[in-house]
N, CA, C and O atoms as CSV, one atom per row, in Angstrom:
chain,resi,resn,atom,element,x,y,z
A,1,MET,N,N,52.135,-51.106,37.957
A,1,MET,CA,C,51.629,-50.129,37.027
A,1,MET,C,C,50.102,-50.184,37.062
A,1,MET,O,O,49.498,-51.256,37.090
A,2,LYS,N,N,49.503,-49.002,37.059
A,2,LYS,CA,C,48.046,-48.899,37.081
A,2,LYS,C,C,47.593,-48.132,35.841
A,2,LYS,O,O,47.898,-46.948,35.700
A,3,LEU,N,N,46.868,-48.798,34.945
A,3,LEU,CA,C,46.376,-48.154,33.733
A,3,LEU,C,C,45.089,-47.411,34.058
A,3,LEU,O,O,44.162,-47.980,34.633
A,4,LEU,N,N,45.038,-46.124,33.684
A,4,LEU,CA,C,43.900,-45.275,34.036
A,4,LEU,C,C,43.036,-44.868,32.858
A,4,LEU,O,O,41.877,-44.502,33.052
A,5,GLY,N,N,43.566,-44.918,31.636
A,5,GLY,CA,C,42.788,-44.481,30.487
A,5,GLY,C,C,43.582,-44.575,29.208
A,5,GLY,O,O,44.605,-45.256,29.138
A,6,THR,N,N,43.086,-43.867,28.174
A,6,THR,CA,C,43.747,-43.872,26.871
A,6,THR,C,C,43.795,-42.461,26.298
A,6,THR,O,O,43.026,-41.586,26.695
A,7,VAL,N,N,44.710,-42.260,25.362
A,7,VAL,CA,C,44.753,-41.009,24.609
A,7,VAL,C,C,43.611,-41.080,23.603
A,7,VAL,O,O,43.607,-41.942,22.724
A,8,ALA,N,N,42.634,-40.168,23.730
A,8,ALA,CA,C,41.474,-40.172,22.841
A,8,ALA,C,C,41.721,-39.344,21.583
A,8,ALA,O,O,41.350,-39.762,20.486
A,9,GLU,N,N,42.335,-38.192,21.729
A,9,GLU,CA,C,42.619,-37.307,20.592
A,9,GLU,C,C,43.902,-36.536,20.844
A,9,GLU,O,O,44.236,-36.218,21.985
A,10,ILE,N,N,44.617,-36.239,19.768
A,10,ILE,CA,C,45.743,-35.326,19.824
A,10,ILE,C,C,45.253,-34.034,19.197
A,10,ILE,O,O,44.874,-34.006,18.027
A,11,LEU,N,N,45.264,-32.965,19.980
A,11,LEU,CA,C,44.639,-31.716,19.562
A,11,LEU,C,C,45.621,-30.710,18.982
A,11,LEU,O,O,45.229,-29.861,18.181
A,12,SER,N,N,46.879,-30.787,19.367
A,12,SER,CA,C,47.918,-29.907,18.825
A,12,SER,C,C,49.259,-30.553,19.099
A,12,SER,O,O,49.314,-31.718,19.494
A,13,GLY,N,N,50.342,-29.819,18.897
A,13,GLY,CA,C,51.675,-30.357,19.150
A,13,GLY,C,C,51.963,-30.594,20.620
A,13,GLY,O,O,52.920,-31.292,20.955
A,14,THR,N,N,51.143,-30.021,21.515
A,14,THR,CA,C,51.384,-30.177,22.949
A,14,THR,C,C,50.128,-30.555,23.738
A,14,THR,O,O,50.233,-30.883,24.920
A,15,LEU,N,N,48.962,-30.518,23.129
A,15,LEU,CA,C,47.701,-30.709,23.858
A,15,LEU,C,C,46.988,-31.971,23.389
A,15,LEU,O,O,46.915,-32.243,22.191
A,16,LEU,N,N,46.459,-32.744,24.348
A,16,LEU,CA,C,45.731,-33.953,23.990
A,16,LEU,C,C,44.549,-34.174,24.923
A,16,LEU,O,O,44.470,-33.592,26.006
A,17,LEU,N,N,43.642,-35.020,24.483
A,17,LEU,CA,C,42.448,-35.378,25.245
A,17,LEU,C,C,42.621,-36.810,25.729
A,17,LEU,O,O,42.908,-37.710,24.940
A,18,VAL,N,N,42.446,-37.015,27.027
A,18,VAL,CA,C,42.588,-38.332,27.643
A,18,VAL,C,C,41.216,-38.794,28.097
A,18,VAL,O,O,40.484,-38.032,28.728
A,19,LYS,N,N,40.860,-40.031,27.785
A,19,LYS,CA,C,39.615,-40.618,28.262
A,19,LYS,C,C,39.960,-41.607,29.373
A,19,LYS,O,O,40.699,-42.568,29.162
A,20,ALA,N,N,39.404,-41.349,30.568
A,20,ALA,CA,C,39.655,-42.234,31.710
A,20,ALA,C,C,38.876,-43.524,31.528
A,20,ALA,O,O,37.780,-43.523,30.969
A,21,ASN,N,N,39.446,-44.623,32.001
A,21,ASN,CA,C,38.715,-45.892,32.039
A,21,ASN,C,C,37.558,-45.745,33.023
A,21,ASN,O,O,37.628,-44.958,33.966
A,22,GLU,N,N,36.509,-46.502,32.795
A,22,GLU,CA,C,35.345,-46.480,33.687
A,22,GLU,C,C,35.782,-46.722,35.128
A,22,GLU,O,O,36.446,-47.716,35.421
A,23,GLY,N,N,35.408,-45.811,36.028
A,23,GLY,CA,C,35.716,-45.956,37.441
A,23,GLY,C,C,37.074,-45.448,37.874
A,23,GLY,O,O,37.378,-45.465,39.067
A,24,THR,N,N,37.917,-44.987,36.926
A,24,THR,CA,C,39.252,-44.511,37.306
A,24,THR,C,C,39.357,-42.994,37.329
A,24,THR,O,O,40.382,-42.458,37.749
A,25,GLU,N,N,38.306,-42.283,36.882
A,25,GLU,CA,C,38.397,-40.825,36.780
A,25,GLU,C,C,38.670,-40.147,38.117
A,25,GLU,O,O,39.283,-39.080,38.142
A,26,LYS,N,N,38.240,-40.728,39.217
A,26,LYS,CA,C,38.509,-40.136,40.534
A,26,LYS,C,C,39.968,-40.326,40.946
A,26,LYS,O,O,40.430,-39.680,41.886
A,27,GLY,N,N,40.690,-41.192,40.263
A,27,GLY,CA,C,42.110,-41.411,40.540
A,27,GLY,C,C,43.026,-40.507,39.740
A,27,GLY,O,O,44.248,-40.627,39.829
A,28,ILE,N,N,42.446,-39.594,38.950
A,28,ILE,CA,C,43.232,-38.666,38.133
A,28,ILE,C,C,42.984,-37.251,38.654
A,28,ILE,O,O,41.838,-36.810,38.745
A,29,ASP,N,N,44.051,-36.547,38.991
A,29,ASP,CA,C,43.937,-35.201,39.543
A,29,ASP,C,C,44.522,-34.167,38.593
A,29,ASP,O,O,45.473,-34.452,37.864
A,30,VAL,N,N,43.950,-32.961,38.603
A,30,VAL,CA,C,44.488,-31.843,37.829
A,30,VAL,C,C,45.905,-31.554,38.344
A,30,VAL,O,O,46.152,-31.616,39.548
A,31,ASN,N,N,46.808,-31.247,37.453
A,31,ASN,CA,C,48.243,-31.003,37.689
A,31,ASN,C,C,49.040,-32.275,37.940
A,31,ASN,O,O,50.250,-32.202,38.156
A,32,GLU,N,N,48.403,-33.427,37.919
A,32,GLU,CA,C,49.114,-34.694,38.102
A,32,GLU,C,C,49.884,-35.039,36.825
A,32,GLU,O,O,49.427,-34.769,35.714
A,33,ILE,N,N,51.048,-35.633,37.007
A,33,ILE,CA,C,51.850,-36.085,35.871
A,33,ILE,C,C,51.633,-37.584,35.707
A,33,ILE,O,O,51.838,-38.361,36.640
A,34,LEU,N,N,51.216,-37.976,34.509
A,34,LEU,CA,C,50.959,-39.378,34.195
A,34,LEU,C,C,51.892,-39.825,33.078
A,34,LEU,O,O,52.401,-39.000,32.319
A,35,LYS,N,N,52.113,-41.118,32.980
A,35,LYS,CA,C,52.939,-41.683,31.914
A,35,LYS,C,C,52.049,-42.185,30.789
A,35,LYS,O,O,50.913,-42.603,31.011
A,36,VAL,N,N,52.590,-42.133,29.572
A,36,VAL,CA,C,51.916,-42.693,28.402
A,36,VAL,C,C,52.685,-43.940,28.005
A,36,VAL,O,O,53.913,-43.918,27.919
A,37,PHE,N,N,51.958,-45.039,27.760
A,37,PHE,CA,C,52.573,-46.325,27.447
A,37,PHE,C,C,52.125,-46.830,26.078
A,37,PHE,O,O,50.968,-46.658,25.692
A,38,GLY,N,N,53.040,-47.448,25.356
A,38,GLY,CA,C,52.708,-48.204,24.161
A,38,GLY,C,C,52.704,-49.679,24.528
A,38,GLY,O,O,53.293,-50.079,25.532
A,39,GLN,N,N,52.038,-50.487,23.711
A,39,GLN,CA,C,51.969,-51.924,23.969
A,39,GLN,C,C,52.760,-52.682,22.912
A,39,GLN,O,O,52.691,-52.369,21.724
A,40,ILE,N,N,53.501,-53.672,23.356
A,40,ILE,CA,C,54.221,-54.551,22.435
A,40,ILE,C,C,53.770,-55.973,22.734
A,40,ILE,O,O,53.732,-56.395,23.889
A,41,GLU,N,N,53.430,-56.703,21.682
A,41,GLU,CA,C,53.100,-58.119,21.830
A,41,GLU,C,C,54.241,-58.905,21.211
A,41,GLU,O,O,54.641,-58.639,20.078
A,42,ASN,N,N,54.766,-59.876,21.955
A,42,ASN,CA,C,55.908,-60.647,21.498
A,42,ASN,C,C,55.671,-62.114,21.826
A,42,ASN,O,O,55.572,-62.488,22.995
A,43,GLU,N,N,55.580,-62.945,20.792
A,43,GLU,CA,C,55.295,-64.378,20.984
A,43,GLU,C,C,56.343,-65.064,21.840
A,43,GLU,O,O,56.008,-65.873,22.706
A,44,SER,N,N,57.612,-64.746,21.607
A,44,SER,CA,C,58.687,-65.388,22.338
A,44,SER,C,C,58.590,-65.101,23.838
A,44,SER,O,O,58.713,-66.011,24.656
A,45,LEU,N,N,58.368,-63.833,24.194
A,45,LEU,CA,C,58.247,-63.480,25.611
A,45,LEU,C,C,56.971,-64.053,26.222
A,45,LEU,O,O,56.922,-64.376,27.409
A,46,GLN,N,N,55.946,-64.169,25.392
A,46,GLN,CA,C,54.706,-64.761,25.897
A,46,GLN,C,C,54.924,-66.231,26.233
A,46,GLN,O,O,54.460,-66.708,27.269
A,47,LYS,N,N,55.631,-66.952,25.359
A,47,LYS,CA,C,55.901,-68.375,25.602
A,47,LYS,C,C,56.839,-68.577,26.791
A,47,LYS,O,O,56.595,-69.436,27.638
A,48,LYS,N,N,57.914,-67.784,26.852
A,48,LYS,CA,C,58.913,-67.959,27.909
A,48,LYS,C,C,58.420,-67.501,29.278
A,48,LYS,O,O,58.635,-68.187,30.277
A,49,TYR,N,N,57.758,-66.341,29.326
A,49,TYR,CA,C,57.460,-65.719,30.612
A,49,TYR,C,C,55.971,-65.479,30.855
A,49,TYR,O,O,55.595,-64.886,31.866
A,50,ASN,N,N,55.126,-65.936,29.933
A,50,ASN,CA,C,53.684,-65.710,30.035
A,50,ASN,C,C,53.352,-64.214,30.115
A,50,ASN,O,O,52.508,-63.793,30.907
A,51,LEU,N,N,54.032,-63.424,29.280
A,51,LEU,CA,C,53.782,-61.985,29.191
A,51,LEU,C,C,53.133,-61.696,27.842
A,51,LEU,O,O,53.844,-61.491,26.858
A,52,PRO,N,N,51.816,-61.674,27.769
A,52,PRO,CA,C,51.167,-61.432,26.484
A,52,PRO,C,C,51.420,-60.030,25.944
A,52,PRO,O,O,51.490,-59.842,24.729
A,53,LYS,N,N,51.560,-59.032,26.838
A,53,LYS,CA,C,51.815,-57.655,26.408
A,53,LYS,C,C,52.873,-57.043,27.306
A,53,LYS,O,O,52.935,-57.318,28.504
A,54,ILE,N,N,53.707,-56.205,26.697
A,54,ILE,CA,C,54.694,-55.437,27.441
A,54,ILE,C,C,54.330,-53.976,27.241
A,54,ILE,O,O,54.060,-53.549,26.118
A,55,TYR,N,N,54.321,-53.214,28.313
A,55,TYR,CA,C,53.990,-51.792,28.248
A,55,TYR,C,C,55.283,-50.980,28.284
A,55,TYR,O,O,56.047,-51.050,29.247
A,56,VAL,N,N,55.515,-50.211,27.222
A,56,VAL,CA,C,56.734,-49.434,27.063
A,56,VAL,C,C,56.427,-47.963,27.339
A,56,VAL,O,O,55.571,-47.390,26.666
A,57,PRO,N,N,57.105,-47.327,28.319
A,57,PRO,CA,C,56.859,-45.906,28.570
A,57,PRO,C,C,57.309,-45.061,27.380
A,57,PRO,O,O,58.408,-45.245,26.858
A,58,LYS,N,N,56.450,-44.134,26.959
A,58,LYS,CA,C,56.759,-43.255,25.832
A,58,LYS,C,C,57.084,-41.834,26.273
A,58,LYS,O,O,57.812,-41.123,25.579
A,59,GLY,N,N,56.563,-41.417,27.399
A,59,GLY,CA,C,56.778,-40.050,27.859
A,59,GLY,C,C,55.791,-39.721,28.958
A,59,GLY,O,O,55.085,-40.594,29.462
A,60,GLU,N,N,55.750,-38.447,29.323
A,60,GLU,CA,C,54.869,-38.010,30.392
A,60,GLU,C,C,53.984,-36.860,29.929
A,60,GLU,O,O,54.351,-36.079,29.051
A,61,ILE,N,N,52.809,-36.780,30.546
A,61,ILE,CA,C,51.867,-35.689,30.288
A,61,ILE,C,C,51.383,-35.147,31.619
A,61,ILE,O,O,51.397,-35.849,32.630
A,62,ARG,N,N,50.952,-33.887,31.612
A,62,ARG,CA,C,50.396,-33.264,32.813
A,62,ARG,C,C,48.907,-33.016,32.568
A,62,ARG,O,O,48.523,-32.461,31.539
A,63,ILE,N,N,48.082,-33.430,33.515
A,63,ILE,CA,C,46.635,-33.195,33.420
A,63,ILE,C,C,46.376,-31.723,33.688
A,63,ILE,O,O,46.814,-31.185,34.705
A,64,VAL,N,N,45.659,-31.066,32.769
A,64,VAL,CA,C,45.408,-29.636,32.870
A,64,VAL,C,C,44.028,-29.357,33.460
A,64,VAL,O,O,43.906,-28.577,34.405
A,65,THR,N,N,42.988,-29.988,32.912
A,65,THR,CA,C,41.629,-29.772,33.408
A,65,THR,C,C,40.811,-31.043,33.253
A,65,THR,O,O,41.158,-31.936,32.480
A,66,HIS,N,N,39.717,-31.108,34.005
A,66,HIS,CA,C,38.769,-32.225,33.942
A,66,HIS,C,C,37.549,-31.745,33.174
A,66,HIS,O,O,36.955,-30.728,33.530
A,67,HIS,N,N,37.166,-32.466,32.121
A,67,HIS,CA,C,36.010,-32.111,31.296
A,67,HIS,C,C,35.051,-33.279,31.259
A,67,HIS,O,O,35.413,-34.364,30.804
A,68,GLY,N,N,33.837,-33.076,31.729
A,68,GLY,CA,C,32.860,-34.152,31.689
A,68,GLY,C,C,33.229,-35.253,32.663
A,68,GLY,O,O,34.125,-35.095,33.492
A,69,SER,N,N,32.533,-36.357,32.553
A,69,SER,CA,C,32.744,-37.416,33.535
A,69,SER,C,C,34.049,-38.187,33.326
A,69,SER,O,O,34.693,-38.566,34.303
A,70,GLN,N,N,34.451,-38.426,32.080
A,70,GLN,CA,C,35.615,-39.278,31.836
A,70,GLN,C,C,36.727,-38.607,31.047
A,70,GLN,O,O,37.713,-39.268,30.721
A,71,TYR,N,N,36.613,-37.315,30.725
A,71,TYR,CA,C,37.579,-36.688,29.830
A,71,TYR,C,C,38.441,-35.649,30.536
A,71,TYR,O,O,37.974,-34.906,31.399
A,72,PHE,N,N,39.716,-35.617,30.144
A,72,PHE,CA,C,40.687,-34.695,30.716
A,72,PHE,C,C,41.515,-34.085,29.587
A,72,PHE,O,O,41.895,-34.786,28.649
A,73,TRP,N,N,41.800,-32.764,29.673
A,73,TRP,CA,C,42.784,-32.145,28.798
A,73,TRP,C,C,44.143,-32.390,29.433
A,73,TRP,O,O,44.294,-32.293,30.651
A,74,ALA,N,N,45.117,-32.704,28.618
A,74,ALA,CA,C,46.478,-32.926,29.115
A,74,ALA,C,C,47.456,-32.251,28.161
A,74,ALA,O,O,47.123,-31.949,27.015
A,75,GLU,N,N,48.657,-32.023,28.652
A,75,GLU,CA,C,49.671,-31.364,27.830
A,75,GLU,C,C,51.028,-32.002,28.060
A,75,GLU,O,O,51.286,-32.585,29.113
A,76,THR,N,N,51.896,-31.883,27.054
A,76,THR,CA,C,53.291,-32.224,27.267
A,76,THR,C,C,53.925,-31.021,27.958
A,76,THR,O,O,53.337,-29.940,27.965
A,77,PHE,N,N,55.092,-31.184,28.531
A,77,PHE,CA,C,55.717,-30.079,29.248
A,77,PHE,C,C,57.223,-30.204,29.154
A,77,PHE,O,O,57.759,-31.251,28.793
A,78,ARG,N,N,57.894,-29.110,29.487
A,78,ARG,CA,C,59.354,-29.084,29.522
A,78,ARG,C,C,59.772,-28.491,30.860
A,78,ARG,O,O,59.337,-27.400,31.230
A,79,GLU,N,N,60.614,-29.214,31.578
A,79,GLU,CA,C,61.086,-28.725,32.867
A,79,GLU,C,C,62.408,-27.992,32.697
A,79,GLU,O,O,63.136,-28.208,31.729
A,80,LEU,N,N,62.706,-27.115,33.661
A,80,LEU,CA,C,63.997,-26.442,33.665
A,80,LEU,C,C,65.044,-27.392,34.238
A,80,LEU,O,O,64.811,-28.056,35.248
A,81,ILE,N,N,66.196,-27.447,33.581
A,81,ILE,CA,C,67.287,-28.301,34.049
A,81,ILE,C,C,68.565,-27.469,34.149
A,81,ILE,O,O,68.692,-26.439,33.486
A,82,ASP,N,N,69.508,-27.913,34.974
A,82,ASP,CA,C,70.814,-27.255,35.068
A,82,ASP,C,C,71.648,-27.636,33.861
A,82,ASP,O,O,71.689,-28.799,33.459
A,83,SER,N,N,72.309,-26.650,33.293
A,83,SER,CA,C,73.172,-26.907,32.148
A,83,SER,C,C,74.496,-26.177,32.356
A,83,SER,O,O,74.527,-24.947,32.350
A,84,PRO,N,N,75.593,-26.919,32.541
A,84,PRO,CA,C,76.887,-26.243,32.686
A,84,PRO,C,C,77.348,-25.690,31.340
A,84,PRO,O,O,77.152,-26.320,30.300
A,85,ARG,N,N,77.958,-24.518,31.369
A,85,ARG,CA,C,78.429,-23.882,30.141
A,85,ARG,C,C,79.765,-23.221,30.442
A,85,ARG,O,O,79.912,-22.556,31.468
A,86,SER,N,N,80.732,-23.397,29.564
A,86,SER,CA,C,82.043,-22.766,29.741
A,86,SER,C,C,82.050,-21.399,29.100
A,86,SER,O,O,81.551,-21.217,27.990
A,87,ILE,N,N,82.618,-20.443,29.803
A,87,ILE,CA,C,82.761,-19.092,29.258
A,87,ILE,C,C,84.249,-18.757,29.284
A,87,ILE,O,O,84.896,-18.847,30.328
A,88,GLU,N,N,84.782,-18.373,28.136
A,88,GLU,CA,C,86.188,-17.972,28.073
A,88,GLU,C,C,86.313,-16.552,28.607
A,88,GLU,O,O,85.555,-15.664,28.215
A,89,LYS,N,N,87.261,-16.345,29.492
A,89,LYS,CA,C,87.523,-15.003,30.011
A,89,LYS,C,C,88.309,-14.233,28.958
A,89,LYS,O,O,88.996,-14.831,28.129
A,90,PRO,N,N,88.209,-12.908,28.991
A,90,PRO,CA,C,89.028,-12.117,28.064
A,90,PRO,C,C,90.511,-12.436,28.281
A,90,PRO,O,O,90.942,-12.729,29.396
A,91,SER,N,N,91.253,-12.373,27.229
A,91,SER,CA,C,92.673,-12.699,27.293
A,91,SER,C,C,93.381,-11.755,28.265
A,91,SER,O,O,93.254,-10.534,28.176
A,92,SER,N,N,94.108,-12.335,29.167
A,92,SER,CA,C,94.891,-11.541,30.121
A,92,SER,C,C,96.031,-12.394,30.632
A,92,SER,O,O,96.187,-13.551,30.240
A,93,LEU,N,N,96.798,-11.826,31.483
A,93,LEU,CA,C,97.926,-12.526,32.072
A,93,LEU,C,C,97.461,-13.708,32.918
A,93,LEU,O,O,98.155,-14.721,33.006
A,94,LEU,N,N,96.265,-13.579,33.551
A,94,LEU,CA,C,95.763,-14.607,34.455
A,94,LEU,C,C,94.979,-15.709,33.733
A,94,LEU,O,O,94.617,-16.709,34.354
A,95,THR,N,N,94.714,-15.544,32.445
A,95,THR,CA,C,93.933,-16.540,31.716
A,95,THR,C,C,94.577,-17.919,31.786
A,95,THR,O,O,93.887,-18.925,31.948
A,96,GLY,N,N,95.873,-17.961,31.668
A,96,GLY,CA,C,96.572,-19.235,31.717
A,96,GLY,C,C,96.433,-19.935,33.055
A,96,GLY,O,O,96.515,-21.161,33.129
A,97,ILE,N,N,96.223,-19.167,34.109
A,97,ILE,CA,C,96.076,-19.755,35.437
A,97,ILE,C,C,94.669,-20.289,35.638
A,97,ILE,O,O,94.491,-21.431,36.064
A,98,TRP,N,N,93.657,-19.464,35.333
A,98,TRP,CA,C,92.275,-19.868,35.611
A,98,TRP,C,C,91.555,-20.490,34.417
A,98,TRP,O,O,90.644,-21.296,34.609
A,99,GLY,N,N,91.928,-20.148,33.223
A,99,GLY,CA,C,91.286,-20.717,32.029
A,99,GLY,C,C,89.821,-20.330,31.914
A,99,GLY,O,O,89.426,-19.219,32.266
A,100,ALA,N,N,89.049,-21.235,31.431
A,100,ALA,CA,C,87.620,-20.979,31.225
A,100,ALA,C,C,86.865,-21.082,32.546
A,100,ALA,O,O,87.250,-21.828,33.446
A,101,GLN,N,N,85.800,-20.328,32.638
A,101,GLN,CA,C,84.945,-20.367,33.823
A,101,GLN,C,C,83.687,-21.158,33.471
A,101,GLN,O,O,83.109,-20.964,32.401
A,102,VAL,N,N,83.263,-22.049,34.370
A,102,VAL,CA,C,82.055,-22.833,34.138
A,102,VAL,C,C,80.892,-22.155,34.847
A,102,VAL,O,O,80.939,-21.903,36.051
A,103,VAL,N,N,79.853,-21.866,34.084
A,103,VAL,CA,C,78.664,-21.213,34.624
A,103,VAL,C,C,77.513,-22.193,34.503
A,103,VAL,O,O,77.356,-22.852,33.475
A,104,ARG,N,N,76.707,-22.292,35.552
A,104,ARG,CA,C,75.519,-23.158,35.506
A,104,ARG,C,C,74.323,-22.263,35.262
A,104,ARG,O,O,74.160,-21.237,35.922
A,105,GLU,N,N,73.499,-22.646,34.329
A,105,GLU,CA,C,72.292,-21.885,34.053
A,105,GLU,C,C,71.111,-22.820,33.887
A,105,GLU,O,O,71.282,-24.004,33.597
A,106,LYS,N,N,69.921,-22.292,34.069
A,106,LYS,CA,C,68.697,-23.069,33.896
A,106,LYS,C,C,68.242,-22.926,32.440
A,106,LYS,O,O,68.087,-21.818,31.927
A,107,VAL,N,N,68.035,-24.062,31.797
A,107,VAL,CA,C,67.542,-24.072,30.418
A,107,VAL,C,C,66.382,-25.058,30.345
A,107,VAL,O,O,66.236,-25.923,31.208
A,108,LEU,N,N,65.566,-24.923,29.316
A,108,LEU,CA,C,64.469,-25.866,29.132
A,108,LEU,C,C,65.012,-27.228,28.747
A,108,LEU,O,O,65.840,-27.343,27.843
A,109,GLY,N,N,64.550,-28.244,29.424
A,109,GLY,CA,C,64.930,-29.611,29.105
A,109,GLY,C,C,64.149,-30.109,27.904
A,109,GLY,O,O,63.382,-29.356,27.303
A,110,PRO,N,N,64.336,-31.360,27.554
A,110,PRO,CA,C,63.595,-31.913,26.419
A,110,PRO,C,C,62.107,-32.012,26.753
A,110,PRO,O,O,61.748,-32.074,27.928
A,111,PRO,N,N,61.241,-32.029,25.747
A,111,PRO,CA,C,59.808,-32.191,26.000
A,111,PRO,C,C,59.531,-33.493,26.746
A,111,PRO,O,O,60.253,-34.477,26.584
A,112,SER,N,N,58.484,-33.490,27.559
A,112,SER,CA,C,58.138,-34.675,28.348
A,112,SER,C,C,57.613,-35.805,27.483
A,112,SER,O,O,57.695,-36.971,27.870
A,113,ALA,N,N,57.079,-35.478,26.324
A,113,ALA,CA,C,56.581,-36.472,25.373
A,113,ALA,C,C,56.527,-35.810,24.004
A,113,ALA,O,O,56.297,-34.604,23.907
A,114,ALA,N,N,56.735,-36.575,22.962
A,114,ALA,CA,C,56.637,-36.070,21.596
A,114,ALA,C,C,55.339,-36.604,20.998
A,114,ALA,O,O,55.143,-37.816,20.918
A,115,LEU,N,N,54.459,-35.706,20.582
A,115,LEU,CA,C,53.172,-36.131,20.057
A,115,LEU,C,C,53.221,-36.302,18.549
A,115,LEU,O,O,53.777,-35.464,17.839
A,116,ALA,N,N,52.648,-37.374,18.069
A,116,ALA,CA,C,52.574,-37.645,16.633
A,116,ALA,C,C,51.335,-36.978,16.064
A,116,ALA,O,O,50.383,-36.705,16.794
A,117,PRO,N,N,51.342,-36.713,14.761
A,117,PRO,CA,C,50.099,-36.259,14.136
A,117,PRO,C,C,49.028,-37.332,14.317
A,117,PRO,O,O,49.338,-38.523,14.322
A,118,ALA,N,N,47.804,-36.927,14.463
A,118,ALA,CA,C,46.716,-37.856,14.764
A,118,ALA,C,C,46.541,-38.931,13.706
A,118,ALA,O,O,46.033,-40.010,14.011
A,119,THR,N,N,46.950,-38.666,12.468
A,119,THR,CA,C,46.724,-39.631,11.395
A,119,THR,C,C,47.928,-40.507,11.096
A,119,THR,O,O,47.830,-41.398,10.253
A,120,GLU,N,N,49.044,-40.292,11.743
A,120,GLU,CA,C,50.261,-41.057,11.435
A,120,GLU,C,C,50.312,-42.358,12.229
A,120,GLU,O,O,50.315,-42.328,13.459
A,121,PRO,N,N,50.351,-43.496,11.545
A,121,PRO,CA,C,50.469,-44.763,12.280
A,121,PRO,C,C,51.898,-44.951,12.784
A,121,PRO,O,O,52.862,-44.738,12.049
A,122,ILE,N,N,52.016,-45.348,14.038
A,122,ILE,CA,C,53.330,-45.544,14.641
A,122,ILE,C,C,53.348,-46.904,15.316
A,122,ILE,O,O,52.414,-47.250,16.039
A,123,GLU,N,N,54.385,-47.669,15.091
A,123,GLU,CA,C,54.490,-48.970,15.757
A,123,GLU,C,C,55.054,-48.754,17.154
A,123,GLU,O,O,54.306,-48.356,18.048
A,124,VAL,N,N,56.325,-48.995,17.377
A,124,VAL,CA,C,56.911,-48.761,18.690
A,124,VAL,C,C,57.769,-47.516,18.579
A,124,VAL,O,O,58.801,-47.515,17.908
A,125,SER,N,N,57.336,-46.462,19.239
A,125,SER,CA,C,57.996,-45.183,19.123
A,125,SER,C,C,57.788,-44.399,20.399
A,125,SER,O,O,56.943,-44.765,21.216
A,126,LYS,N,N,58.537,-43.333,20.588
A,126,LYS,CA,C,58.350,-42.440,21.731
A,126,LYS,C,C,57.207,-41.464,21.478
A,126,LYS,O,O,56.790,-40.758,22.396
A,127,LYS,N,N,56.697,-41.409,20.264
A,127,LYS,CA,C,55.605,-40.487,19.955
A,127,LYS,C,C,54.290,-41.015,20.514
A,127,LYS,O,O,53.980,-42.200,20.392
A,128,VAL,N,N,53.529,-40.127,21.125
A,128,VAL,CA,C,52.245,-40.490,21.706
A,128,VAL,C,C,51.176,-40.438,20.624
A,128,VAL,O,O,51.081,-39.460,19.884
A,129,VAL,N,N,50.367,-41.498,20.533
A,129,VAL,CA,C,49.307,-41.571,19.527
A,129,VAL,C,C,47.976,-41.883,20.195
A,129,VAL,O,O,47.927,-42.345,21.335
A,130,VAL,N,N,46.900,-41.621,19.466
A,130,VAL,CA,C,45.567,-41.942,19.960
A,130,VAL,C,C,45.501,-43.432,20.276
A,130,VAL,O,O,45.948,-44.257,19.478
A,131,GLY,N,N,44.948,-43.778,21.433
A,131,GLY,CA,C,44.847,-45.161,21.846
A,131,GLY,C,C,45.924,-45.601,22.814
A,131,GLY,O,O,45.806,-46.665,23.422
A,132,ASP,N,N,47.000,-44.788,22.976
A,132,ASP,CA,C,48.024,-45.131,23.967
A,132,ASP,C,C,47.401,-45.108,25.349
A,132,ASP,O,O,46.443,-44.377,25.602
A,133,LEU,N,N,47.946,-45.901,26.225
A,133,LEU,CA,C,47.420,-46.029,27.577
A,133,LEU,C,C,48.055,-44.990,28.497
A,133,LEU,O,O,49.210,-44.606,28.309
A,134,VAL,N,N,47.293,-44.537,29.495
A,134,VAL,CA,C,47.764,-43.549,30.440
A,134,VAL,C,C,47.667,-44.160,31.832
A,134,VAL,O,O,46.655,-44.781,32.156
A,135,GLY,N,N,48.694,-43.999,32.664
A,135,GLY,CA,C,48.643,-44.595,33.991
A,135,GLY,C,C,49.712,-44.090,34.920
A,135,GLY,O,O,50.428,-43.138,34.609
A,136,LYS,N,N,49.816,-44.732,36.062
A,136,LYS,CA,C,50.788,-44.411,37.095
A,136,LYS,C,C,51.685,-45.622,37.327
A,136,LYS,O,O,51.325,-46.753,37.002
A,137,ASP,N,N,52.860,-45.361,37.895
A,137,ASP,CA,C,53.746,-46.464,38.291
A,137,ASP,C,C,53.146,-47.226,39.437
A,137,ASP,O,O,53.740,-48.193,39.914
C-alpha cells in the first residue's frame, strides 16, 4: 500500500478536496481511482505482530482535477452493474412451461464511498472524513 495524501475537506455529498503528501503529487493522475483508508490502533495487535496501525479501506474516489501544487478535487462515483430481474409473462397456456423470464439490465451500483458531514466525528466507519488517508494498493 502506498499512501499519497489525506482528505482535506468534504465539499458536498459527493465532492471532496484531497491534499497530496509532499512529493507524491506527480503520482496522482486525473481520472485515477484511489482508495480512502481509516486508521485503527490496537495494542494487542501491536504487541503480537508489531503493527502499530492498521489501515482499513473505506471506499474509493476518482480524481477529477488538479488544483495548485498539492490539491486535487475528487468525487465518489457509482458504476453500472448487471442486475438480473424476473418478469412474469402474461398468463397463457405456455406460462406453465416457461414461467418467468429473467432479464439482465444495467443499474447503478452502490456509491464508491459514503461521505460524512465535515463536522461529524467518526471512529471506524465506511464514511470518509477529513484526515483520512488516500493511496494505492
